[in-house]
N, C-alpha and C positions, 0 to 999 in steps of 0.2 A: 405484504402489509402496505397500506397506503400511508404516505407521509404528507402532512399538511404543507410542509416546506422542508427541503433539505439543502443546507448550505455547507459545502465541504471546502475548506481551505487546503490547498495542496502543500503539505509540509513533509519534511524529511522524517523518516522513522529509522529505528535502529541506532539511535544516539542517546546518550545518557544525560542525566540531569543531576547537578549538585546544587543545593539551595545555598548559594553564597552570594550575598549582595556586596559588591565592592564599590563604595561611593563615599563622597563627603565633600571635599574641597570644591570640586567642580559643581556638584549639586548645590552646595552652599553658595558658593559664590553665586469603498465598500462594495460591499458586494450584494448582488441581488440573488434571486433564485438561481441555483446552479446545480449541475450534476457533480457527483464525486470526482475529484481530481481537477476541478476548474474553479475559477473565481472571477466572474465577470462583473465588473463594478457598475453600479448605477450612478456612480458619482458624477460622471460627465457624459457628454454625448459621444465621446470618442470610444474607439474600440480598445480592448485591453489585451491585445494579442501578445505584446511583449511581456506582459506580467503573468501569463497563464500557460506558457508552453512547455516548461521543462521539469517542473517538480514531480509530475506524475511518473515520468520515467525514472527519476531519482528514487522515488518511494518504491517503485516496483522492483528495483535492483537491490534495495536494502531491506533486510529482514531483521526482526527483533532477535536479540541474542538471548532472550529469556525463554525457557521452556516451561515456565510455571503455568498453571491453569489460568484461564482467562478470568479476571476478576469482574465483579459486577459494578464496582465503583472504583474511582481513581482519585487519589489525593494530589491536589495541586495547590500550592501556596496555603496549605492548612485547611483547605476546603475539599469536600467530597463531591465528585461529579460522576454522573452515570456514564457507563461505557456504551458507546454507540452500537446499535444493532446492525446498521448498514454501512455507515461511513467508516472507511479504513485508512484515512489519511491524516486527520488532525482534529480540530474542533469542528462541531457541526450543530445543527438545530434540527432535531427530529421529533415528530409528534408533539410539537409545541414545547419541547424542552431542549436545553443545551446538554451536550454530551461530548465526550472525547474518545477518539479511536484507541483501541487497545494498544496498538503499536506506538502511539504517541504518548501514552501514559508514562510518567517518569520511571516507575518501577520496572518497566519493560524496555528501558533504553539504557544500555550499558556499554555500547561499543564505540570505539573510535571510528571515524569515517572510513569507508572503503572505496568510495567513488572518487575518481580523479577530479582535481580542480578544473575549472573551465579555462579554456585558452583565450576566451574573449569575454568582455563584460556581459552582464545579464541583459542590458539594453542592446538589442541587435542592431540598432541604428546609431550607436555611439560614434562620436566624431573620430576622425583619424588620430588626432592628438590624444584624445581620451583613451583610445585603444592602445596607443603607444605607451602611455603611462601605465596602463594596466599590465601590458606585456613586461614592462620594466619591473614593476612590483613583483610579478610572478618570477622574474629572473633572479631577484635577490632573496626570495623566500628561503629561509633555512640557511642563509649565508651571512646576511648583513641586516642592520637595523637603521632606519632613518631617524636622525635626530629631529626632535620636534619641540616647539615652544608655543604656548597659548598666549595670544595677545591680551592686553588689558582692555576689555570692551568698554568699560565705563570711564576711562581716562585717556582721551585721544593723545594727550601730550607725552604719554609714556610709551616708548618704543621698546618692546620686550626683545625684539631681535637684536637691537643695538646693545641691550644689557648682556645678552648671551655673548656677543662678539667682544665686548669690553672685558668680560671675565675669562674667556677661553681663546680668543683670537680667531674664532670660527663663527659662522652663521649657521643656524639650523637649516636642514634640508627642507623641513616642513613647518609652515606657520599655521596656527589655528586661529580662526576668526568666528564670530558669532553674530547672528541677526537679532539678538536679544531686544534691542531698543528700536528696531524698525517699526514704523507706524506711530511712534510717539511724536507729539507735536510741540512739547514745551521747549523753550529756548535753552534750558539747562540740560536737555537730554544729549548725552554724548554717545559715541559708538554707532552713529548712523552714517559713518564713512568707511565702514568695514569693507564694502565692495571695492572702493577705490584703493584702500590699503592692500587688499589681496591682489588686485591687478598690478600694483606697483611691485609687490614681492615676486609675483610670477614673472614680471618683466626682468627681474634680476636673475631669473633662472630657477627660482624656488617653486616648490609644490605648496598647495594650500588646501586646507580642510575647513569646512564650516559646520558648526553646530547651530542649534536654534532653540534658545530658551523661549519657547512660544508663549507669549503672554495671553491671558484670557481672551479668546476670540470674540466673546460677546461685547467687549468694550472697544474693539477696533472701530474706527470711524465714528466714535461717539465723543461727547464732551468729557467723558471719564477715561479716555484712552491712556492718559499719563499715570493713572492709578492702577492700570492692569497688571496683574501678577501671574506667576506661573506655578507657584507652590500649591499643592493640594490644600494646605491649611489656610491659604489666602484667597481661594476662589472656589465657587461651587460648580464651575463648568465641568461637564463630562462629555465623553464621546457619545453621540446620540445613536442608540441601537434599538431596533424594533424587529421582532420576528427573525432574528439571525442575520440581519443586514443593517448597514447604516440607514438611519431614518432620514431619507432624502426629503421628506416633507416638513422636517423640523427647522426651527429658526437656527438651532445650533449647527446644523449641516450647512446652511447658507453662510453662517459666520465662519465656519472652518474653511470653506472655499475662498472667502474673502482674504483670509490670512495666507492661504497657500498662494493665491494670485498676487498678493503683495510681494512675497518673497520670490515668486517666479519672475517678477520684473527685475529684481537684482540678479538672479541667476542668469537671466538673458543678457544683462550687461556683461557679465563675466564670460558668457558664451561668445558674445560679439567681440570681446577682446581676446578671444582665443585662449581662455583660461579654464581648463578642466578642474572640477572640484571633487574632493573626497567628501561626500555629502553625508552628514550624520544627524538626521532629524530624530525626534522622539527619543532622545538619549536617556539612559538609565531608567527605562520605562518601568521595570518591575520594582524599583526602589529596594526596600529591605524585606526580603521574603514575601514579595507580592504586595507589600504595603507601599504603593507608589508615592514617591515624593512630589511628582508633578501631576497635573490634571490628566495627562494622557495615560496615567497608570493608576489612577485613584481607585480605592476600594469602593465597590458598588453595592447598592441595596436593592437593585431591581432584578436580581437573578441572573444577570449577564456576566459570564466570566470576564474579569478585567483583562486577562491575557488575550482573550478572543477579541475584545473591543479594540485593543491596541493593534492587533493583527489587521483588523478591518481598516483602521485608520492608516496604518503603514501602507497597505496595498492601495488605498485610495490616494494618498499623497504621491505614491509612485505613478499611478495611472494619470493623475491630473497634471503632474509635472512633465512626464515623459510623453504621454499620448495626447493630452489636451493642449498643453503649452508647447510641445515639440522640443523639449530641452534634452539634448543628447550629450551634454558635457559633464554628466554626473556619474561618479562611481559610488555606489550605494553602500554606506557603512552602517550596519545594524548594531545597536548598542543596548539591546534590551536586557542583557545580563541574566537571562533565565531561559532555559531551553523551551519551557512551556509557552513562551511568548514569541518563539521564532516564527517569522512571517512567511517563510518559504524560500527554497533555493533559487527560485526564478526571479526574486526581487532583492537579492542580497549579493554584493560583490565581496565585501569584507565584513568580518565579525570582530567585535572589539569588547574590551572590558575597561572600566575605570577603576584604578586601585589607589586607595588612600590607606596604606597599611600602618596603623598605629603601633604595631608591634615590631616594625622593622629595625628601629633604633640604629639607623645608619649602618646596617649590615649590607644593605643594597642587594637584597635577595633577587633571584631571577623571576620569582612568582610563578614557578613551574606549575603548581597545582591549579591556579586560575587559568593559566595558558592551556593546560590539558582539558580543563572543564570547558573552555570556550571552543576548543576543537570538536567537542562532542555535540555541539548544538545542531550541526548539519550533517547529513549523510555524505555530503561532498567535502573534499579537502579545501576548505576556504582559506583565504588569507586571514591572519589573526593579528590584530593591532592592540596596543596599549594606548587607548585614546585619551586618557587623562591619568596623571600620576603625581604623587608627591615625591617620594624617593625614586631616583632613576636606577633601574636595575644595573648591576655591574656587568659590563660587556663580557668579561671572562666567565662569569657565572651563567650568563645567557648561553654561551657556547658550550660550557661544561654540561649544563642541565638539558640543553636542547630546547630551551624555551625561546624560540626565535620569533620574538615580537617583530612584526613588520615595521612598526615605528613606536616610539614613545612620545608623549605629549605632556611635558611638565606644565602644570597650571601656573597662572600668573601671580603677580605681586599685588595682593589686595590691600596692603598696609603701606602707606607712604606719607611723607611730609607734604602737606598741601602747598607749601611755599617752594621748597627745593625739589619736590617730587622724588627725593631719595627714599630708598627702601633699605631697611637693615634686617637683622635677624629677628623674625617674628613668625608665629605660627601661620599667619595669613600670607606670608611671602614664600612662595614655592620655588622661586629661582634665587632671588637676591638674599644675602645673608647666608647663614649656615644652619638654620633650624632643621632643614631636611638634607640638603646636599652640600657637603663641604666644598671649599674652593678646590682642594686637591682632587676630589671625586669628579667635579664638573670638568676640570681640565683633562682628567683621564678619559672621561666619556667622549668628549668632543675631539680628542686627538687619537682615539683608538682606531686600529685598522679595521675593525668590524663595524664601526659606526660611520654612517654616511652624512656628510655635512654639505652645505650649499655648493661649495666649490667642487665637490666630487660628483654632482649630479650630471647626467648626460644632457645634451640639448635635445628637447623633444620637438 
């Protein structure tokens, strides 16, 4: 049978899917023609060798655990998609239609990963220090958890690390930063010194992670840039896709590249300062059961699977930063929170979930079910992190349940007195006060033998 175009994204099979979207506080607060098993991006003039080499081997080693008859359709995020007749790896575009491989269909993915985790980062050219940090993370997997705290991106005068130290006597091993306001030009815009703050914390011996609340790319470098938003409800921007690939002839594609290039400048500053980054772009992509909260996961009306569009964009961001800009200080943290959105073993170092559990009620659960769910996203044994949280899981429950989150990242204090900058007990204060974590619990966590704080990190 002749195909007008076949695009196959190399994804892991033999892994299961549970439709659970965990998000709230943090959220509130491509590819060209290719053969199966490859994904060569038209996004840049660079090669995509680093992003295309290993998933095919992963998928060939991992088989579906279901013996059920092959279905003719597959349900993903409440929508029915045709099963591919040729592609056997993931999403594809066959005969002018989008389809999904049988082995990638959620109902046929029920197993925990059977393939060993990688000894080195997915970027084969990762810097020596980046490799050292990855090796360290692998060494503590299943034994310890890094303490983490998210910075307050929109109020430079508030130092969340100091708040942790004041309350516990310890500093977090990992600080979280955000490129949310980069590109804004208004004199009131704060949070545009996150790069420098991250370098300073790394110079203290800490680890750093960056997210990116990516504001509407169409407004960058325009007079309306200070009004750019990232929520789906506040912007009409969507990932440009045509015939199973990113539409490289569209204005949106050019605008996306401008945004990536803006952040590449900041990532290069970090690289030049010798600071590796746990890099978490396109976070919470699937939103709630596939109804994306942000434009990179928005529900589409053009027949393109939104999960597939996000995969195309993720792989393009990887290619442009790693291969085009030559940035090798990044460890790639995928936070799509839905297995059907997984972009491939070859472009993900760490998988993570954000959990804002309204039912926890200060029981500080280990969140084992979500941890297990995340493990099933890949055919490989990937590192698993709790990349945003309200309640901090109890260290003893983590050990008892075997829910060994690589790190936790308590969200910041969104409510404060404008004059004194003090924060008290309030639903928008995830560290200060006792709305989520009591003083006794925070002290226990930061002084627990299984929890790693800044002073316990090795020198990389």
